[in-house]
C-alpha positions, 0 to 999 in steps of 0.5 A: 500499499503506498499513501501518496499525495501527488503534489509532493516532490518525493512522490513524484521522484519515487514513482519516477525511480521505482514505480514507473521503472520497469526493472524495479516494477517487474520485481515488485510485481513478482512479490507484491500487489502494488496499490496506490492511495491518493490521500487527497481522494475526499472518499478515502476513509479516515483509517487509511490516511497517514500523518506522514507521506509519502507512506509505504505499508506492507501488509499480509492479506493472509494474516491480516496484518501490517508486516512493516511500514515506512514514511518519507523518500526511500531511494530505489536500492534501499526500497527494494532491500526492504521489500525483499526482507519483508517477503523472505521474512514473510515466507520464512514464517509461513514455512515454519508454521506449515 
Protein backbone atom coordinates (compact mmCIF):
# COMPACT_ATOMS: atom_id res chain seq x y z
CA UNK A 1 0.00 0.00 0.00
CA UNK A 2 1.55 3.28 -1.05
CA UNK A 3 -0.04 6.41 0.46
CA UNK A 4 0.63 9.32 -1.85
CA UNK A 5 -0.03 13.01 -2.31
CA UNK A 6 0.62 13.73 -5.99
CA UNK A 7 1.63 17.32 -5.20
CA UNK A 8 4.75 16.24 -3.30
CA UNK A 9 8.14 16.09 -5.02
CA UNK A 10 9.13 12.97 -3.05
CA UNK A 11 6.17 11.08 -4.52
CA UNK A 12 7.02 12.02 -8.07
CA UNK A 13 10.67 11.12 -7.49
CA UNK A 14 9.78 7.65 -6.17
CA UNK A 15 7.30 7.09 -9.01
CA UNK A 16 9.94 7.99 -11.58
CA UNK A 17 12.77 6.04 -9.95
CA UNK A 18 10.85 2.98 -8.73
CA UNK A 19 7.19 2.54 -9.62
CA UNK A 20 7.47 3.63 -13.26
CA UNK A 21 10.78 1.82 -13.76
CA UNK A 22 10.33 -1.43 -15.67
CA UNK A 23 13.24 -3.03 -13.81
CA UNK A 24 11.94 -2.31 -10.31
CA UNK A 25 8.24 -2.61 -11.10
CA UNK A 26 8.72 -6.10 -12.55
CA UNK A 27 10.40 -7.22 -9.32
CA UNK A 28 7.70 -5.58 -7.19
CA UNK A 29 4.90 -7.18 -9.20
CA UNK A 30 6.46 -10.63 -8.76
CA UNK A 31 6.26 -10.35 -4.96
CA UNK A 32 3.52 -7.84 -4.17
CA UNK A 33 0.32 -6.23 -5.32
CA UNK A 34 1.11 -2.54 -5.63
CA UNK A 35 -1.78 -0.35 -4.46
CA UNK A 36 -1.34 3.42 -4.60
CA UNK A 37 -3.72 5.54 -2.53
CA UNK A 38 -4.17 9.26 -3.10
CA UNK A 39 -4.44 10.75 0.37
CA UNK A 40 -6.20 13.81 -1.07
CA UNK A 41 -9.17 11.69 -2.19
CA UNK A 42 -12.14 12.85 -0.05
CA UNK A 43 -13.73 9.40 -0.25
CA UNK A 44 -10.71 7.79 1.46
CA UNK A 45 -11.72 6.44 4.89
CA UNK A 46 -10.01 8.07 7.86
CA UNK A 47 -8.44 4.71 8.80
CA UNK A 48 -6.37 4.81 5.59
CA UNK A 49 -5.06 8.33 6.05
CA UNK A 50 -1.49 8.67 7.28
CA UNK A 51 0.21 11.43 9.20
CA UNK A 52 3.37 11.28 7.09
CA UNK A 53 3.49 11.10 3.31
CA UNK A 54 4.71 9.25 1.38
CA UNK A 55 3.92 6.22 3.49
CA UNK A 56 4.69 2.67 2.43
CA UNK A 57 2.82 -0.14 4.17
CA UNK A 58 3.50 -3.82 3.60
CA UNK A 59 0.39 -5.86 4.35
CA UNK A 60 -0.21 -9.57 4.69
CA UNK A 61 -3.73 -10.44 3.55
CA UNK A 62 -3.27 -13.99 4.86
CA UNK A 63 -2.51 -12.72 8.35
CA UNK A 64 -4.69 -9.61 8.06
CA UNK A 65 -1.75 -7.65 9.47
CA UNK A 66 0.78 -4.94 8.78
CA UNK A 67 4.19 -6.54 8.27
CA UNK A 68 6.13 -3.29 8.06
CA UNK A 69 5.68 0.42 7.39
CA UNK A 70 7.94 3.27 6.36
CA UNK A 71 7.46 6.97 5.76
CA UNK A 72 9.28 9.37 3.48
CA UNK A 73 11.39 9.10 0.38
CA UNK A 74 13.41 5.89 0.06
CA UNK A 75 16.01 5.44 -2.67
CA UNK A 76 15.40 2.55 -5.10
CA UNK A 77 18.05 0.14 -3.81
CA UNK A 78 17.02 0.62 -0.17
CA UNK A 79 13.33 0.31 -1.05
CA UNK A 80 13.89 -2.95 -2.91
CA UNK A 81 16.00 -4.28 -0.04
CA UNK A 82 13.13 -3.57 2.36
CA UNK A 83 10.67 -5.35 0.08
CA UNK A 84 13.00 -8.34 -0.38
CA UNK A 85 13.60 -8.69 3.37
CA UNK A 86 9.91 -8.51 4.21
CA UNK A 87 9.01 -10.98 1.48
CA UNK A 88 11.62 -13.49 2.64
CA UNK A 89 10.63 -13.09 6.28
CA UNK A 90 6.92 -13.54 5.53
CA UNK A 91 7.53 -16.75 3.58
CA UNK A 92 10.01 -18.14 6.12
CA UNK A 93 7.42 -17.67 8.85
CA UNK A 94 4.77 -19.28 6.65
CA UNK A 95 7.03 -22.32 6.11
CA UNK A 96 7.56 -22.67 9.88
CA UNK A 97 3.79 -22.63 10.49
CA UNK A 98 3.13 -25.36 7.91
